[in-house]
MIPA-286642 format. One record per residue (C-alpha): residue number from 1; residue in one letter; chain; x, y, z. Coordinates in nm, 3 decimals, decimal comma. Last residue first. Layout:
REM MIPA-286642
+-----+-----+-------+---------+---------+---------+
|   n | res | chain |       x |       y |       z |
+-----+-----+-------+---------+---------+---------+
| NUM |   A |     A |       X |       Y |       Z |
...
+-----+-----+-------+---------+---------+---------+
REM end
This chain:
REM MIPA-286642
+-----+-----+-------+---------+---------+---------+
|   n | res | chain |       x |       y |       z |
+-----+-----+-------+---------+---------+---------+
| 238 |   P |     A |  -2,533 |  -1,241 |  -1,012 |
| 237 |   R |     A |  -2,453 |  -1,461 |  -1,310 |
| 236 |   K |     A |  -2,160 |  -1,694 |  -1,268 |
| 235 |   P |     A |  -1,860 |  -1,631 |  -1,491 |
| 234 |   P |     A |  -1,811 |  -1,868 |  -1,784 |
| 233 |   M |     A |  -1,562 |  -2,152 |  -1,735 |
| 232 |   G |     A |  -1,245 |  -2,147 |  -1,943 |
| 231 |   V |     A |  -1,006 |  -2,280 |  -1,679 |
| 230 |   A |     A |  -0,854 |  -1,940 |  -1,604 |
| 229 |   A |     A |  -1,196 |  -1,775 |  -1,616 |
| 228 |   R |     A |  -1,324 |  -1,988 |  -1,330 |
| 227 |   G |     A |  -1,014 |  -1,925 |  -1,118 |
| 226 |   V |     A |  -1,013 |  -1,548 |  -1,171 |
| 225 |   R |     A |  -1,382 |  -1,525 |  -1,088 |
| 224 |   R |     A |  -1,331 |  -1,741 |  -0,777 |
| 223 |   L |     A |  -1,049 |  -1,516 |  -0,656 |
| 222 |   R |     A |  -1,265 |  -1,206 |  -0,703 |
| 221 |   R |     A |  -1,552 |  -1,367 |  -0,513 |
| 220 |   Q |     A |  -1,313 |  -1,456 |  -0,229 |
| 219 |   T |     A |  -1,193 |  -1,095 |  -0,222 |
| 218 |   S |     A |  -1,549 |  -0,966 |  -0,194 |
| 217 |   A |     A |  -1,625 |  -1,208 |   0,090 |
| 216 |   L |     A |  -1,308 |  -1,128 |   0,284 |
| 215 |   D |     A |  -1,372 |  -0,758 |   0,311 |
| 214 |   G |     A |  -1,133 |  -0,499 |   0,175 |
| 213 |   T |     A |  -1,356 |  -0,303 |  -0,056 |
| 212 |   R |     A |  -1,236 |  -0,022 |  -0,281 |
| 211 |   G |     A |  -1,480 |   0,265 |  -0,341 |
| 210 |   E |     A |  -1,303 |   0,505 |  -0,110 |
| 209 |   P |     A |  -0,932 |   0,431 |  -0,100 |
| 208 |   L |     A |  -0,825 |   0,125 |   0,099 |
| 207 |   P |     A |  -0,778 |   0,164 |   0,472 |
| 206 |   L |     A |  -0,425 |   0,248 |   0,591 |
| 205 |   L |     A |  -0,166 |  -0,026 |   0,563 |
| 204 |   G |     A |   0,138 |   0,170 |   0,447 |
| 203 |   I |     A |   0,073 |   0,432 |   0,710 |
| 202 |   V |     A |   0,052 |   0,183 |   0,995 |
| 201 |   P |     A |  -0,271 |   0,249 |   1,185 |
| 200 |   I |     A |  -0,215 |   0,430 |   1,518 |
| 199 |   A |     A |  -0,222 |   0,255 |   1,857 |
| 198 |   C |     A |  -0,069 |  -0,059 |   1,705 |
| 197 |   H |     A |  -0,094 |  -0,417 |   1,831 |
| 196 |   Q |     A |   0,127 |  -0,662 |   1,644 |
| 195 |   T |     A |   0,122 |  -1,031 |   1,728 |
| 194 |   F |     A |   0,413 |  -1,231 |   1,869 |
| 193 |   H |     A |   0,341 |  -1,607 |   1,862 |
| 192 |   P |     A |   0,694 |  -1,694 |   1,746 |
| 191 |   N |     A |   0,834 |  -1,517 |   2,057 |
| 190 |   A |     A |   1,192 |  -1,408 |   1,993 |
| 189 |   P |     A |   1,054 |  -1,222 |   1,694 |
| 188 |   P |     A |   1,227 |  -1,259 |   1,355 |
| 187 |   S |     A |   1,325 |  -0,915 |   1,222 |
| 186 |   W |     A |   1,108 |  -0,659 |   1,045 |
| 185 |   T |     A |   1,155 |  -0,286 |   1,005 |
| 184 |   P |     A |   0,846 |  -0,082 |   1,087 |
| 183 |   A |     A |   1,030 |   0,251 |   1,118 |
| 182 |   A |     A |   0,807 |   0,487 |   1,311 |
| 181 |   V |     A |   0,877 |   0,859 |   1,337 |
| 180 |   V |     A |   0,667 |   1,033 |   1,598 |
| 179 |   L |     A |   0,659 |   1,411 |   1,637 |
| 178 |   V |     A |   0,497 |   1,521 |   1,958 |
| 177 |   E |     A |   0,222 |   1,742 |   2,095 |
| 176 |   A |     A |   0,131 |   1,707 |   2,463 |
| 175 |   D |     A |  -0,214 |   1,837 |   2,542 |
| 174 |   R |     A |  -0,267 |   2,053 |   2,847 |
| 173 |   N |     A |  -0,352 |   1,996 |   3,216 |
| 172 |   G |     A |  -0,036 |   1,831 |   3,344 |
| 171 |   R |     A |   0,112 |   1,511 |   3,205 |
| 170 |   A |     A |   0,030 |   1,359 |   2,867 |
| 169 |   I |     A |   0,083 |   0,982 |   2,839 |
| 168 |   L |     A |   0,231 |   0,792 |   2,543 |
| 167 |   R |     A |   0,217 |   0,411 |   2,575 |
| 166 |   H |     A |   0,463 |   0,130 |   2,520 |
| 165 |   P |     A |   0,491 |  -0,249 |   2,529 |
| 164 |   L |     A |   0,834 |  -0,339 |   2,381 |
| 163 |   R |     A |   0,810 |  -0,441 |   2,017 |
| 162 |   S |     A |   0,853 |  -0,072 |   1,942 |
| 161 |   E |     A |   1,225 |  -0,075 |   2,006 |
| 160 |   F |     A |   1,306 |   0,269 |   2,142 |
| 159 |   H |     A |   1,419 |   0,623 |   2,061 |
| 158 |   A |     A |   1,318 |   0,908 |   2,292 |
| 157 |   A |     A |   1,348 |   1,283 |   2,240 |
| 156 |   D |     A |   1,346 |   1,592 |   2,459 |
| 155 |   G |     A |   1,301 |   1,941 |   2,310 |
| 154 |   P |     A |   0,978 |   2,002 |   2,500 |
| 153 |   E |     A |   0,986 |   1,794 |   2,822 |
| 152 |   L |     A |   0,999 |   1,416 |   2,872 |
| 151 |   D |     A |   0,928 |   1,201 |   3,179 |
| 150 |   Y |     A |   1,037 |   0,839 |   3,132 |
| 149 |   T |     A |   0,837 |   0,551 |   3,281 |
| 148 |   K |     A |   0,939 |   0,186 |   3,323 |
| 147 |   G |     A |   0,739 |  -0,136 |   3,288 |
| 146 |   A |     A |   0,831 |  -0,205 |   2,926 |
| 145 |   L |     A |   0,791 |   0,155 |   2,815 |
| 144 |   S |     A |   0,566 |   0,426 |   2,957 |
| 143 |   L |     A |   0,667 |   0,751 |   2,792 |
| 142 |   T |     A |   0,553 |   1,051 |   2,992 |
| 141 |   L |     A |   0,496 |   1,374 |   2,806 |
| 140 |   Q |     A |   0,476 |   1,739 |   2,905 |
| 139 |   G |     A |   0,347 |   2,004 |   2,667 |
| 138 |   S |     A |   0,505 |   2,108 |   2,340 |
| 137 |   L |     A |   0,717 |   1,970 |   2,055 |
| 136 |   V |     A |   0,831 |   1,646 |   2,219 |
| 135 |   Y |     A |   1,030 |   1,420 |   1,985 |
| 134 |   V |     A |   0,953 |   1,047 |   1,958 |
| 133 |   W |     A |   1,156 |   0,791 |   1,761 |
| 132 |   E |     A |   1,006 |   0,448 |   1,706 |
| 131 |   E |     A |   1,140 |   0,102 |   1,618 |
| 130 |   G |     A |   1,028 |  -0,205 |   1,427 |
| 129 |   D |     A |   0,752 |  -0,460 |   1,471 |
| 128 |   H |     A |   0,455 |  -0,386 |   1,696 |
| 127 |   H |     A |   0,360 |  -0,325 |   2,058 |
| 126 |   Y |     A |   0,093 |  -0,120 |   2,232 |
| 125 |   H |     A |   0,006 |  -0,049 |   2,594 |
| 124 |   E |     A |  -0,347 |  -0,002 |   2,728 |
| 123 |   K |     A |  -0,385 |   0,224 |   3,032 |
| 122 |   G |     A |  -0,727 |   0,365 |   2,957 |
| 121 |   R |     A |  -0,864 |   0,709 |   2,881 |
| 120 |   R |     A |  -0,694 |   1,011 |   2,731 |
| 119 |   A |     A |  -0,786 |   1,312 |   2,949 |
| 118 |   P |     A |  -0,428 |   1,440 |   2,947 |
| 117 |   S |     A |  -0,475 |   1,463 |   2,569 |
| 116 |   I |     A |  -0,202 |   1,332 |   2,340 |
| 115 |   K |     A |  -0,146 |   1,509 |   2,009 |
| 114 |   V |     A |   0,055 |   1,333 |   1,737 |
| 113 |   R |     A |   0,241 |   1,459 |   1,431 |
| 112 |   L |     A |   0,338 |   1,160 |   1,220 |
| 111 |   P |     A |   0,641 |   1,026 |   1,034 |
| 110 |   Q |     A |   0,656 |   0,677 |   0,876 |
| 109 |   L |     A |   1,007 |   0,575 |   0,775 |
| 108 |   N |     A |   1,030 |   0,271 |   0,546 |
| 107 |   F |     A |   1,000 |   0,446 |   0,214 |
| 106 |   F |     A |   0,807 |   0,389 |  -0,107 |
| 105 |   R |     A |   0,517 |   0,184 |   0,023 |
| 104 |   G |     A |   0,424 |   0,414 |   0,311 |
| 103 |   A |     A |   0,466 |   0,721 |   0,096 |
| 102 |   C |     A |   0,180 |   0,940 |   0,218 |
| 101 |   S |     A |   0,399 |   1,140 |   0,453 |
| 100 |   L |     A |   0,337 |   1,369 |   0,750 |
|  99 |   P |     A |   0,046 |   1,161 |   0,879 |
|  98 |   A |     A |  -0,172 |   1,366 |   1,118 |
|  97 |   Y |     A |  -0,260 |   1,238 |   1,463 |
|  96 |   K |     A |  -0,512 |   1,281 |   1,743 |
|  95 |   L |     A |  -0,484 |   1,008 |   2,005 |
|  94 |   G |     A |  -0,758 |   0,845 |   2,217 |
|  93 |   N |     A |  -0,724 |   0,507 |   2,047 |
|  92 |   A |     A |  -0,733 |   0,655 |   1,698 |
|  91 |   T |     A |  -0,816 |   1,003 |   1,569 |
|  90 |   K |     A |  -0,740 |   1,176 |   1,241 |
|  89 |   E |     A |  -0,605 |   1,518 |   1,151 |
|  88 |   V |     A |  -0,594 |   1,596 |   0,781 |
|  87 |   T |     A |  -0,274 |   1,742 |   0,637 |
|  86 |   G |     A |  -0,312 |   1,953 |   0,323 |
|  85 |   T |     A |  -0,252 |   2,298 |   0,467 |
|  84 |   G |     A |   0,081 |   2,187 |   0,609 |
|  83 |   R |     A |   0,184 |   2,065 |   0,266 |
|  82 |   V |     A |   0,312 |   1,709 |   0,228 |
|  81 |   I |     A |   0,575 |   1,671 |  -0,044 |
|  80 |   V |     A |   0,683 |   1,321 |  -0,149 |
|  79 |   C |     A |   1,016 |   1,284 |  -0,325 |
|  78 |   P |     A |   1,183 |   1,032 |  -0,556 |
|  77 |   T |     A |   0,859 |   0,865 |  -0,672 |
|  76 |   E |     A |   0,820 |   0,497 |  -0,757 |
|  75 |   A |     A |   0,509 |   0,390 |  -0,946 |
|  74 |   P |     A |   0,238 |   0,233 |  -0,736 |
|  73 |   P |     A |   0,236 |  -0,141 |  -0,657 |
|  72 |   S |     A |  -0,086 |  -0,290 |  -0,801 |
|  71 |   E |     A |  -0,342 |  -0,381 |  -0,539 |
|  70 |   F |     A |  -0,448 |  -0,746 |  -0,522 |
|  69 |   L |     A |  -0,268 |  -0,824 |  -0,196 |
|  68 |   S |     A |  -0,450 |  -0,523 |  -0,048 |
|  67 |   A |     A |  -0,776 |  -0,721 |  -0,061 |
|  66 |   L |     A |  -0,652 |  -0,978 |   0,191 |
|  65 |   S |     A |  -0,560 |  -0,709 |   0,442 |
|  64 |   V |     A |  -0,199 |  -0,696 |   0,553 |
|  63 |   D |     A |  -0,006 |  -0,875 |   0,828 |
|  62 |   F |     A |   0,257 |  -1,012 |   0,587 |
|  61 |   I |     A |   0,222 |  -1,370 |   0,715 |
|  60 |   R |     A |  -0,154 |  -1,332 |   0,764 |
|  59 |   S |     A |  -0,208 |  -1,195 |   0,412 |
|  58 |   L |     A |   0,010 |  -1,480 |   0,280 |
|  57 |   T |     A |  -0,195 |  -1,749 |   0,454 |
|  56 |   L |     A |  -0,524 |  -1,600 |   0,338 |
|  55 |   A |     A |  -0,395 |  -1,587 |  -0,020 |
|  54 |   A |     A |  -0,280 |  -1,949 |   0,000 |
|  53 |   A |     A |  -0,618 |  -2,066 |   0,136 |
|  52 |   I |     A |  -0,808 |  -1,866 |  -0,127 |
|  51 |   S |     A |  -0,598 |  -2,035 |  -0,394 |
|  50 |   A |     A |  -0,334 |  -1,825 |  -0,563 |
|  49 |   Q |     A |  -0,302 |  -1,820 |  -0,941 |
|  48 |   R |     A |   0,017 |  -1,929 |  -1,112 |
|  47 |   G |     A |   0,236 |  -1,782 |  -1,384 |
|  46 |   G |     A |   0,217 |  -1,427 |  -1,258 |
|  45 |   S |     A |   0,592 |  -1,415 |  -1,189 |
|  44 |   E |     A |   0,536 |  -1,368 |  -0,816 |
|  43 |   L |     A |   0,290 |  -1,660 |  -0,800 |
|  42 |   R |     A |   0,530 |  -1,879 |  -0,998 |
|  41 |   S |     A |   0,808 |  -1,807 |  -0,749 |
|  40 |   L |     A |   0,574 |  -1,878 |  -0,458 |
|  39 |   F |     A |   0,487 |  -2,220 |  -0,603 |
|  38 |   A |     A |   0,854 |  -2,305 |  -0,663 |
|  37 |   K |     A |   0,948 |  -2,200 |  -0,307 |
|  36 |   S |     A |   0,676 |  -2,427 |  -0,168 |
|  35 |   L |     A |   0,411 |  -2,291 |   0,066 |
|  34 |   S |     A |   0,456 |  -2,362 |   0,439 |
|  33 |   S |     A |   0,413 |  -1,986 |   0,495 |
|  32 |   R |     A |   0,718 |  -1,906 |   0,706 |
|  31 |   A |     A |   0,949 |  -2,160 |   0,540 |
|  30 |   A |     A |   0,836 |  -2,058 |   0,191 |
|  29 |   L |     A |   0,890 |  -1,692 |   0,277 |
|  28 |   E |     A |   1,245 |  -1,772 |   0,383 |
|  27 |   Q |     A |   1,311 |  -1,970 |   0,064 |
|  26 |   L |     A |   1,174 |  -1,688 |  -0,150 |
|  25 |   T |     A |   1,424 |  -1,459 |   0,019 |
|  24 |   W |     A |   1,309 |  -1,214 |   0,281 |
|  23 |   G |     A |   1,427 |  -0,855 |   0,320 |
|  22 |   R |     A |   1,097 |  -0,735 |   0,462 |
|  21 |   R |     A |   1,042 |  -0,487 |   0,181 |
|  20 |   V |     A |   1,144 |  -0,760 |  -0,066 |
|  19 |   R |     A |   0,861 |  -0,989 |   0,046 |
|  18 |   L |     A |   0,593 |  -0,719 |   0,035 |
|  17 |   E |     A |   0,701 |  -0,603 |  -0,311 |
|  16 |   R |     A |   0,718 |  -0,962 |  -0,438 |
|  15 |   L |     A |   0,360 |  -1,025 |  -0,329 |
|  14 |   R |     A |   0,240 |  -0,699 |  -0,484 |
|  13 |   A |     A |   0,406 |  -0,784 |  -0,815 |
|  12 |   G |     A |   0,256 |  -1,133 |  -0,813 |
|  11 |   F |     A |  -0,096 |  -1,009 |  -0,734 |
|  10 |   S |     A |  -0,075 |  -0,749 |  -1,011 |
|   9 |   S |     A |   0,058 |  -1,007 |  -1,255 |
|   8 |   L |     A |  -0,228 |  -1,245 |  -1,172 |
|   7 |   Q |     A |  -0,482 |  -0,965 |  -1,208 |
|   6 |   R |     A |  -0,340 |  -0,858 |  -1,543 |
|   5 |   Q |     A |  -0,323 |  -1,217 |  -1,662 |
|   4 |   I |     A |  -0,692 |  -1,267 |  -1,589 |
|   3 |   E |     A |  -0,782 |  -0,938 |  -1,759 |
|   2 |   D |     A |  -0,590 |  -1,040 |  -2,070 |
|   1 |   M |     A |  -0,780 |  -1,372 |  -2,070 |
+-----+-----+-------+---------+---------+---------+
REM end
């Protein structure tokens, strides 16, 4: 039973963390999810277990993986140091990038160093909650934003609402290297059907550490184990 309560408490703490980060009250989350305020309050306190349907609804509302709802919020830290020798360059959608912070849950700002190749393929534009600040370190960059283009040189910066369709394009024959600071603040979209489409994974929602699974089937099995134990039923044998 201690294990059951631990999982319920972990789920509740994670749920409250996600809600508070967005500045929502319980009543606002209830309105968005069609779950009652009383039910959500008991989930956050660990006094109630979530059904698979409720967990799926909440993962969709917060735009996070189902498995991440069962992660315990990490301890707060006043300062995160990222050494230059410790950054690992990744690739996504034709971009090379290196996160300059690993504190996606502690702070709202998400800084990255990004390289854009002039050979980057496609013309796809991206849009997501919040705002972005871009500073050109080297090369020549064109920011395509909401149907307009802005040519930027080293030392130039751009600050824009990232819900507007945008794309970074390198001009000339060399890579453009930029600093990008994203702030995924949330406010109600004018279009209720707005869906996020990011070129680079949000730092706070990067894949789970190695060994942790994020697939729906494994999370459903975990929910069923919690439910069976809560009512005194023995776990099913594999």
